[in-house]
KOLNUMI-526388 format. One record per residue: residue in one letter; x, y, z of N, C-alpha, C, O in turn. Coordinates in steps of 0.1 Angstrom, whole numbers, plus 5000, padded with zeros to 4 digits. Each point is the difference from the previous one (the first is absolute). Layout:
// residues N
aXYZXYZXYZXYZ
...
END
This chain:
// residues 504
m514551914699501149965011499349945011500549915006
t498350154999499449945012499649864997500249915008
i499250064980499749874997501149884999499949885004
d501150174990501249935001500649965014500449895001
i499550195009500349985013499049915006500449915008
i498450104989499049915006500249864993499849905008
k500450074980500249884994501349945006500049885004
q501150184998501349965005499649945015500449895004
t499050195003499749985014499149885002500149925010
f499050074979498949875001500949874997499749905006
k501250114985500949894999500849965013500249885002
l500250205004500749985013499149925010500349915007
a498350174994499049935009499749864996499749915009
k500250064978499749874995501249905004499849895005
a501450164994501149925004500149965014500549895004
a499150225005499949965014498949915003500249935010
r498850064984499049905002500349854995499749905006
e501150104983500249884993500649905008499749884998
t501350165011500849905007499249925009500449895004
h498350165000499249955010498649924994499249945007
e500750084980498749964994499849855001498949965002
d502049974997499849855001499449955014499049935001
e501850125009499549965012498750065004499149935005
i500650204992498850075001498749914993499049975005
s501450004984499049924991499649885008498849975001
e502149965004499849875006499250035014499249925004
a501150195003499350025011498650034998499149965008
y500650104981498550024996499449874996498849995003
k501849924990499549894995499549905012499049934999
f501850085011499649935011498950055010499549935009
t500250194989499150085009498950094993498849985003
r501550104987499050084994500449994984500750094995
p498949794997500549994986499350134993500650054990
n498350005013499450094993500650154999499650084992
r501549945018500850115001501549984995500850085003
d499449804988501349974998500650134994499350084993
i502149935009500750114995500150014984500250104994
w499649775000500149994986498650014993499949984988
r499150045020498649994995499850134992500550115003
n498649864986499450114993498549985000499649905006
r499650204987498749994999499449874992498949965003
e501949994988499649904991500349855007499449904997
s501550105012500549885007498949945009499250065006
h500949804995499249935009500749975012501249995001
t497950015011500649975012500249855001499149924998
d502150045006500649865001500149965015501050045006
r498149895000500049955013500449865001499849945010
t500950014980500349865000501249965009500349885004
k500450235001501349975009499449985014500749945008
i498250124996499650005013499349885005498949974995
y501749955013499549865005499750015016499449925006
d501150214999499850025016499650145001500550094993
s498649935016499350135004500950075011499750115003
t501249835002500750085012500450134996499650095007
a501249934983500550124995499150104998500050115006
p498949864984499050114996499350045013499750125002
d499949795007499250045012500950085009499550105006
s501649884996501050075008500250144995500150095008
v499949934979500150144994498750065003500150125004
q498849834995498650075002500050035015499550115003
n501049805007499950035014500950125003499650105006
l501549894989501050115003499550144995500250105007
v499349914980499450114995499050065009500050125002
s499049805003498950045008500450065014499550105005
t501549825001500650045012500750134999499950095009
i500949944981500750124998499150124998500350115005
l498649874987499050104999499450045011499950125003
n499749775006499350045013500950075009499650095007
l501749864994500950065011500750144994500250105007
l500149894980500850124996499250124996500350115004
i498649874989499150104995498549965003499249984991
p500550025021498449955004499150124995500250125001
q498849834992499050094994499450095010499750114997
n500049845014499450065011500650105009499550055009
q501849964987501050095010500750094990500149974989
q500250145017500850104993501649965003500650035010
w500049904982501349935001501250094997501249955002
a498650174995501050114998499650125002498950044997
t501950055008499750145004500950104996501249984999
l498350144998501150124998500050055015499050025007
s502249994998500250035013501250115003500950014991
v499150065020500950105003501349925005499949905007
r501350144989501249945004500050025016499650105005
e501049805002500050005014500950145006499750065009
d501449964982500950115005499550144998500650105005
v498149924988499450134999498649985004499350114999
k500249805006498649975005499550125009498950044998
e502050015011499650085010499850154994499350085006
e501449954982500150134994498750004991499750124996
v499749795001498950014989498750025007499649935010
a499750174984498750045006498949904998500149924990
s498950095018498949915001499250024987499449904996
d500650214998499250034987500749914989499349944992
i502050055008500849924990499749865002499849934990
k500150015023499749865002498449964995499749904995
r499550205008498749984994499949994985499349914994
l501550184998500149974987500749884995499749944989
l501350015020500549874998499049884999500049914992
d499050115019499049905002499050004988499549894995
k500350235001499150024989500649944986499349944991
a502250075008500649964986500249845003500149934990
n499950025021500149855003498649944995500049904993
r498950165012498749954996499750004984499449914995
t501250204999499950014985500749904994499549944990
v501850035014500849894993499349875000499949934991
f499750045022499449865002498550004994499549894997
k499950215001498750004993500449974986499249924994
t501850145000500549974986500249854999499649934991
i501050015019500449864999498749915001499849924991
r499550125018498849905003498950014987499349904996
d500650224998499250024989500449954987499250004991
s502149955009500549934988500149855001499449945009
n501350014979500249855001501549975006500649904996
f499850175012501449995005500249865006501149944997
y498250015010500149865007499949894991500749905002
i498550114987500049904990501550004993500649904998
a499850224998501350014994501249955009501049944995
a498850095018501149965009500049865002501149955002
s497849984998500049865002500649924988500649905001
e499150164987500749944987501550025000500849914997
s499650225006501450025000500749925010501249964998
l498250025015500749935011500149844996501049935004
t498050024989500249864995501150004990500649905000
d499850204991501049994991501350015009501049934997
a499050155014501250035008500449875006501249965002
i497749965003500349875008500549904989500849925004
i498850084985500349904991501250034992500949924999
s499350224996501250034992501050065006501250004997
g498350085014501050105006499850134999500450095008
c498849944983499650154996498550014998499349914995
g500250215008498650034998499850144996500950085003
a498249974990500050144996498450044998499149924996
i500750205008498750074998500150124991500850095003
g498449924987499950124991498950105008499049965006
m501350164993499150115005499750094989500750104997
y498149884997499550074989499050115005499149975007
e501150154990499250105003498850034991500250014988
t498550015017498950054992499750145005500750065008
e498250004986499550115006499650015014500150115007
t499349774998499449995012500749915011499750025012
e501249884983500649925010501449954995500550044989
i500149895019501349934997499749864998499549945010
e500849984979499649864998501249945001501050034993
f499049875015501149905004499949874991498949944999
i502050024995500149894991501249905004501250044999
g498649845005501049905003500849974985499549954990
i501750085010500749974987500649855002500849975009
p498849964982500649845001501550004997500650094994
t500049815011501549984998500549994985501150054997
y498049894996500449984986500050144991500550004989
q498850105018500050134993501150105005500150114995
l500749845015500850095008501549994998500649894999
y500150235000501350014997500450135009499250095001
f502049905005500550125009501449995003500649895000
l500050245004501350005005499950095013499150075002
d502149915005500150095012501150084999500949994991
d499250115019501150105000501049955009499949895005
y501250204999501149965008499649985014500749935007
k498050124996499549985015499249885001499549985011
g500249954978499149894999498650024998499149925002
e500650224995498650044998499649974987500950024991
l497949945006499549954986499450134994498850035002
d501950034991499750134994499750004984499550094994
t500949805000499849974985499149894997500449895002
v498450134994499049894999499650004985499950114994
f499849775000499449984987498849895002500249905008
r498750134985498949914999499749974985499750104993
q500549775003499749964987498849915000500049895005
h498850164987498949925000499250034987500550064991
q498249915008499350024988498750065003499349975010
c500250134981498850085001499249984987500749964990
t498050065010499249994986500350144993500350105006
a499649884981500150124992499050105003500350124999
q498449845004499050095006500450095013499850125000
f500749815009500550085012501050094997500050115005
l501049864986501050104997499550104991500650115001
f498449894992499550094992499050105009500050124998
e499449825010499250095010500850075011499550105006
n501649874996500850065012501450064995500750065008
y499649944980501350064997499850064985499649934991
k500850205008499950074988501149974990499749994988
k501450005015501349984992500249874997500949935007
l498350014984500149864996500549984985499650094992
p501149815005500349974987498849984991499049955005
d501150084982498849984992499549864999498849984999
n502149935000499749874999499149945012499149924999
i501350135014499249965012498650084999499049945003
k500950184992498750065000499149934990498849995002
e501849974986499349924991499449865006498949964998
l502149985008499649875007498950015011499449905004
a500550225002499150025011498550024993499049965006
m501150094982498650004992499549874994498949975000
k502249954995499749884994499849875009499349914997
s501650105014500149895010500450055013501149995003
p497950065004500250085012500549905011500650055010
q499249834990500549915010501349944998500649925008
a500050124981501349954995501050055013499950115005
q501149804999500950035011501350054994500649954990
i499850175017501250074996501049995012499650025011
n501649954985501050005011500450145004500250094992
v499849945021500250135009501149975010500149895006
t500850214994501050025009500050135008500050114994
e499849875018500050135009501450005007500549905004
s499950224998501250035008499850115008499350094997
c501549915016499950125008501450005007500449905006
m500350204992501450005004500550165001499350084995
r501749945011500750135001501150014990500949915001
f499350184991501150044992501050085007499750075009
t501649924986500950075006499950145003499650084991
g500649965022499750155003498550035004499750115006
d499549814990498550025004499649975015500549905006
k498850175000499449965012498649934999499649935009
d499750104980498649944997500349884992501049994993
y498049905008500049904991499550024987499250104998
t501149834992499450014986499249874998500649895000
y498150134998499149894996499950004985499850114994
t500449755001500050004985499149894996500249905006
v498950104984499349894994500449994985499950094992
m500549785005500449974987499249884995499549925007
v500450084980499249884994500849944989500950064994
g498749825004500649914989501549955004500550045011
n500049884980501449945002501150114998501149995005
d498550114988501050124998500050105011500850105001
m498249875008499850105012499750164997500650095006
d498649924984499650134998499350095011498949975004
v501750134999499450085011498750074996499950084991
i499049895018498750064997499650095013499050075000
f501849935012499650085010501250015009500649905003
q499850235002501050025009499750125009499450104996
k500949895017499750105009500950005012500449895004
k499950235003500850005012499149985012498950045000
m501749885010499349975012500750035013501249975001
a498250085008500650025013500349865008500849995008
t498449924988500149875006500249894991499850014988
q500549875016500249874992498749944997499149995009
m500749984979498749944996499749865005498949955001
f502349975003499949865004500750015014501050075001
v498549855008500749965012500349854999499249924999
v502150065000500649875000500649975014500650095006
f499349794998500549955013500449864999499549924992
r501650045017500549885000499849915014500350065010
f499349834990499849925012501349995009500050015012
g501049954980501350005007501150044988499750024988
r501649985018500950064989501449945003500450005012
t500349964977501349965001500850114995499850054990
i501449985018500750124999500849994984500649894997
g499250214996500650004987499049964988500250014988
e498649935017499049974991498950114998499650065010
v499849954978498950104998498749925004499250065008
w500649834988498749935003500149935015501049965005
g497850035000499949955014499949865001499849924990
e500450035023499949875003498549965005499350095005
s500449794995498549985005500149865008500949924999
p498050065009500049875009499749884990500549895003
v498750134987499849894990501349954993500349894998
r500450214997501249984992501149925010500849914996
m499250145017501049935010499549865003500849915003
a497850074997499649865001499849924990499449895002
l501150154986499849924987500549855001499449914995
p501850075011500549865000499049895008499949884997
y499450185013499149935008498749984990499549894998
i500150224997498849994991500149924988499049924996
r502150094998500349914989499949855004499449924993
t501450055019500049855004498649965003499649884997
i499650205010498749955005499149984989499149915001
n500950174988499149984988500549874994499249924996
e502150055003500549884993499549875010499549904995
c500550115017499749905009498449974999499649895001
q499650224998498649974998499749954987499049934998
m501750094992499849944987500249855002499249914996
l501950065010500449865001498949925011499949885000
m499550195008499049965009498949964992499549895002
l500050204989498849984991500249874990499149924998
q502350074997500249884992500049885009499349914996
a501250095015500049885010498549985002499749885000
a499450215003498649985003499449944988499249915002
s501050124985499349944990500649864998499249924997
y502050055006500349854999499449945011499649884998
a500350175014499549935013498549974996499549895002
s499850214992498649974997499749914989499149915001
l501550124988499849924987500849884997499649914994
g501750115012500949894998500750004987499650074991
a501449855007500749964989500149864998500549945009
w499250004980499849854999500949944989500350074990
q500049805011500949954991499449854996499549945009
v500750014980499649864997500849954989500350064991
n500049805012500849934990499149914991499549905005
s500250134983499049944991500549994987500750094995
e499049794997500449984989499050044988500349984988
t498550085017498850024992500550134991501150065002
a498149984989500150114993499550125005500150104993
v499349905019499250115005501050105005500949975008
n499050164988500950115005499450055012499050074999
f501649905013499350045013500250145002499250065008
a501750004986500250155002498850084995499950115003
n499349844988498850064995498849955008498950054997
v501349865012498849965008499850095012500950035008
k497850024994499750095011499049945009498949984997
l501749985016499249935009499050085009500450115005
k498549854996499150075008499549915011500249874998
a499250185012499449925011499049904995499150054993
g500949825010499149904996500349944986499349914995
d501750144998500549944988500549865001500749975009
v498949944981500849865000500849994989499650014989
v501749985014501149994989500549855000500349945009
t499650024978500449864996501650004997500450064991
v500349875017501650004995500549865006499449945009
d501650024985500649875003500649995012500149895006
q500450244999500550015015499450115007499550094994
p500549915019499450115007500850135000501250005000
l498250115001500750145000500750015013499449965010
t501950084991500750015013500450145002500550074991
p499249995022500450145002501450015001500649925006
i500050194988501450045001500450065012499550115003
p501349835007500550065012500850134999500750024989
f499350065019500750135000500950015012499549995012
a501850044985501150005012500150135006500650015011
g498750104984500250145005499250015015499149935003
n501450165005499550025014499450145000500850105001
f497949914996499450144999499850065015499850125001
a500549805009499950075015501150115000499850105005
i501449874988501050105000499750124994500350105005
t498949894982499550114994498950095008500150124999
d499149815008499050075007500850085012499750115002
a501249835005500850075010500750124995499950105006
t500749894982500550114992499050114998500450125001
i498549854995498950114997499650075012499950135000
q499949785012499750075014501250115003499850115004
d501449844995501150085004500050124991500150115005
h499949884983500050124991498950105001500250124999
r498649825004498850095003500550095013499850125001
q500849825008500250075013501250124996500050115005
q500849854986501250094997499450134992500450115002
i498649864988499450094993499250095007500150124998
r499049835012499350095008500950095010499750115003
r501549835000500750085008500650114993500150125005
m500549864983500550104992499150104996500450114996
m498449865004498950094996499350055011498950074998
f501649915015499550075012498649935005499450055009
n500249854984498749945002500049925014499049995007
d502049974997500349925012499650085011499749935010
v500350214991499850085011498650084998499650065010
i499749934978499050084998498749925000498950054999
l501349815000498949905000500049915012501149975006
p497849974998500249915011500549884995500049984988
p500549925021500549874996499049924994498850025001
e501749874991498949944991499249905010498849984998
n501849985013499249935009499250075010499549935009
s500450224990499350065008499050114992500450074991
a498449925013499150094992499950155007499550104995
s501149915016499950145006501350015008500849925002
m499250225003501250045008499550085011498950074999
t501849925012499750105012500450134997500850034990
a498750075018500350144998501650025004500750084993
t499949845016501450015002500949954988501050064997
e498549824997500749954989500150094988501050004993
i497750085004499950094990501050115001500750044991
q499350035022500950105004501549964998500850084997
i499649785007501349964998500450004984501050044995
r498049904999500249974984500050144994500950024991
q498450085013500250134993501450065003500650054991
q499749955021501350055004501249934991500950064995
e499049815003500949934992500050034986501050004993
f497750035002499850044985500850145000500850014991
y498850095017500750125000501549995000500650074993
r500049845015501449995001500649954987501050054995
r498449855000500649924987499750104988500850014990
l498250075011499650084987500750135001500050084991
g500649955021500550135003500850084988499750114997
t501249834997501050074991499250014988500150114993
y499049805002499250004988499050125003499850094992
g499649905020498950115003500750134998499550094994
l501649935012500650144999500350034985499650114996
r500849814996500350044985498650024993499950094992
l499149845011498750024995499550155005499550084992
e500849965019499650125005500850124994499550114997
q501849865000501150094995499750024985500150114995
e499649784997499950014984498650004997499750044988
f499249935020498749994996499150115006499450084993
l500549925019499050075009500350145000499150094997
r502349955006500350135000500050074988499550115000
p500949824988499950084986498650014997499750104993
v499449815010498650014995499450135006499450084993
i500749935021499550115008500550134995499350104997
a502249905001500650134995499650034987500050124997
n499649794994499550034986498750055002499650104993
i499549845015498650055000499950145005499350084995
v501649955017500150125006500450114989499350114999
k501749874993500550094991498950034989499850114996
r499649785000498950034991498950075004499450074992
l500249915021498850085005500550135004499250095001
q502049925001500650155002499950084989499550115000
l501049834988499950074987498550044996499950094992
k499149845014498650024997499550105010498950054998
g501849985012499550095011499249935010499450065008
a500649804993499249945009500749995014499349995010
v502150014991500650005012501050145000500350054989
p500149995022500750125001501649974995500449885000
e500250224996501449984994501049985011501049934997
f498850125015501149985011500249855004501049975006
v498049944990500249875005501049914993500349895004
t500350184986501349924994501350065004501049974995
d498950125015501250055006500749915008499749995012
n501349934983500749895007500750055012500349915008
t500050214994500750045012499050005012500549995012
a498350034985499050015012499049895001499549965011
f500349974977498949905001500649864993500950004993
e498449885012500549874993498749925000499050025007
i501349884983499049894999500449895011501249965001
v497750015007500149895009499349894997498850024999
v501849854998499249894997499849935012501049975007
n497750004996499749945013499549874996498849985003
s501949914991499549884996499949925012500450035011
a499049844987499749905011501449945005500149955011
v500850054980501349945003500850095010500549965010
k499550184987500450095008499350005015500650025011
r498049974989499250005011500349885008500150015012
g500249874981500349875008501250025006500049975012
i501150094983501350035007499850105012500549985011
a498650114987499750105010499349935012500450035012
l498649894985499249935011501049905008499949995012
s500949964980501149915007500750085011500349955011
e500150174985500850095008499150055012500650025011
i498050004987499150055011499949885010500150015012
t499849864981500049885011501150015007500049995013
r501250024981501249995008500050115011500449975011
d499350164986499950125009499049975012500350045011
m498749894986499049985011500649915009500050015012
q500649884982500549895009501250065010500049965012
i500850134982501050065008499350085011500550005011
l498550084985499450095010499349915011500050045012
q499549854984499449925011501049955009499749985012
v501549994984501149965009500550115008500449985012
i499750154983500550105008498950045010500450045011
t498349974987499050035010500049895012499550045011
q501049854987500249905012501250065010500049965011
l500850134983501150045008499750125009500950055008
g497750004990499650105009499950144992500450024989
s499050085017499650134995501350074996499950074990
e501249925017501250084997500549964986500450084992
a499749785007500549954988499150044986500450024989
t498349985015499150054988500250144996499650044989
m500950045020500250154998501050014989500150114994
n500749795002501150004988499350014987500750034991
v498049945008499349984989499050124998499150025008
d500950054981499150104998498849944993500049984988
l499050005021498749914994499350094990499449944991
t500750195010499450084989500549984987499349984990
k502150025009500549984988499949844996499949984988
l500149945019499849864997498549984995499849924991
a499250155015498750014994499950044987499549934991
r501150195007499950064986500949914990499950024988
k501049905016500849914991499149884996500149964989
i499150005022499149884997498950044990499749934991
l499750195011499050054993500450034983499449994990
r501950065011500550034986500349874992499649974989
d501249945018500449894994499049894999500149904992
g498850105016499049905001498950034990499049945001
d501250164989499150034989498750075004498949984993
m501150085018498850085005499850124990501050074996
s497849944999499750114989500550135005499750045012
p501250044980500550125004498850105002500250105007
e498749894987498950105001499550015014499650105005
v500549785003499550035014501150015010499750015012
l501450004984501250035009500150155003499950084991
r500349955022500350155004501450034999500849925002
s499450204993501550044998500550035015499350015009
e502050004991500750035013499650135007500050025012
s499650094979499750135005498550005006499650065010
e499649854983498649985006500249935013499350045009
i501449874991500149925014500450115011499450005011
e501750094986500450105009498950095004499950055011
d499449974979498850105003498949945009499450065008
m500549804991499049935007500650005015499450035011
k501949944989500749995014499850135008499749995012
e500550144982499750115005498750035005499750045011
q499449914980498650015005499649925012499150035008
m501549854992499749925011500650055012499449995011
q501850084987500550055014499250135003499850025012
q499750064979499350105004498649965007499450065009
q500149844985498749945006500349955015499250015009
q501949934992500349945013500350115010499749995012
a500950124983500250125009498750065003499850045012
l499349984979498650065002499349905011499350055009
q500849834989499349905009500650005014499349995010
q502050034991500750015013499450145006499650005012
v500550124981499450125004498650005005499650065010
a499649874982498649975003499849935013499350045009
q501449854991500049915013500450085012499449985011
q501750104988500550085011498750095005499750005012
f499850064978498850105003498949945007499450055009
i500349814986499049945006500349955014499250005009
n502049974994500549955013499950135009499749995012
q500650144982500150115009498650045005499850045011
n499249954979498750025002499449915012499350045009
q501149834990499549915009500550025014499349985010
n502150064990500650035014499150125006499550005012
q500550114979499250115006498649975005499650055010
n499749874983498549965004500249935013499350035010
n501849874992500149925012500350105012499449985011
q501550124986500150105011498950075004499850035011
t499450024979498950085002498949925009499350065009
q500649824988499049915008500449985015499349995009
n502149994991500549995014499850125008500450005012
END
């Protein structure tokens, strides 16, 4: 019964992808042909459609920028944090345990190949609209694997969450024999005779009706024979979309939206190459009554050709200046749709000032805003939640951190920081205007709260920030010290007065 449900669901997932396959395949052929959606292990990479490098370069630039801004390797870009409404009720010991849990989570990420898998899946998301990471556990670590689009099928639920995922790929008979016990006899025999033979493998991870846990299943062959199945508290695959059209399962991508321009620019570049070949080599005609077939004559520099009439160049009526103008215009359009116009310096400028960099970053944050929020919601939060749950089952992090009523995952990406820094700049400009109105006007602003907002939103490391209770204790100590100093000063003054009176 279970396998029948899996097969039926797999057909639905295939149908959901089928409507987009032609466009996705074309997007890959103009950018990354080696990751084409119809590619398999035996097929060859076809790069014959690429005549212009604007789109491939723009993909790489956008991937690098998102990696640096969304999940920088040198920063803790997400934290397990106490909810604001219960923060004052949580003891300091709990906060210290949270800090330790955060360090454990990011040590797991840094010690793994997460960033490599993330770059591969982001590349797929920018080209096809969807990316996926597989999270396979070993005895000592979590191994992250970028799932190529051509292996990926999925469905979403009524909330738009991607909870049903299939991966169809190939493994060697030797790998299957060494990792799975419940194998058909023909595969066991093949593993002994031809260990490198490729076997079709289908993996699924989905929830069945009434289950809270996911069911992870591994099947082999065209008949999808089950060789492994287990219950999981978390999803095996994290699938995310760069953008989304309401009512569609598969996502949208910058490359697919820019396809009309990419198509045209590659066609124009092909025409330019043809024009360049005619301009350099020329095309010739001759009117001759001899029996020489001039189509077979190959002229080289310095050759002497004996004909009864001279060779005449063929004039061309085309205006290739128009083609060049079209290429330049389409390059700008592609760079704009791929956000490259704000993340790279202008072509006629080798450098940018600090002010220009800041303005360009703010513009990048503004334009990437909705896409960045979707990547946080469908990619970063599920990855962190998945890791936390797995570490919790191993006893590496405390159980209470998954209590959603008291704790939450806070993603502190550079997109969110950029928005926060813009707000800080605005607040400081307003404060500067208010201070010019005098001290009474400044009293309307709580400078202590403003300072804490700047420190929090300005990405100051939480490890070095004092809590509000610590600040109150420091204020009391300072008041006590001031009181003691006043008493000491009064005592000194009294002694001096007594000495002066005695001398008099």
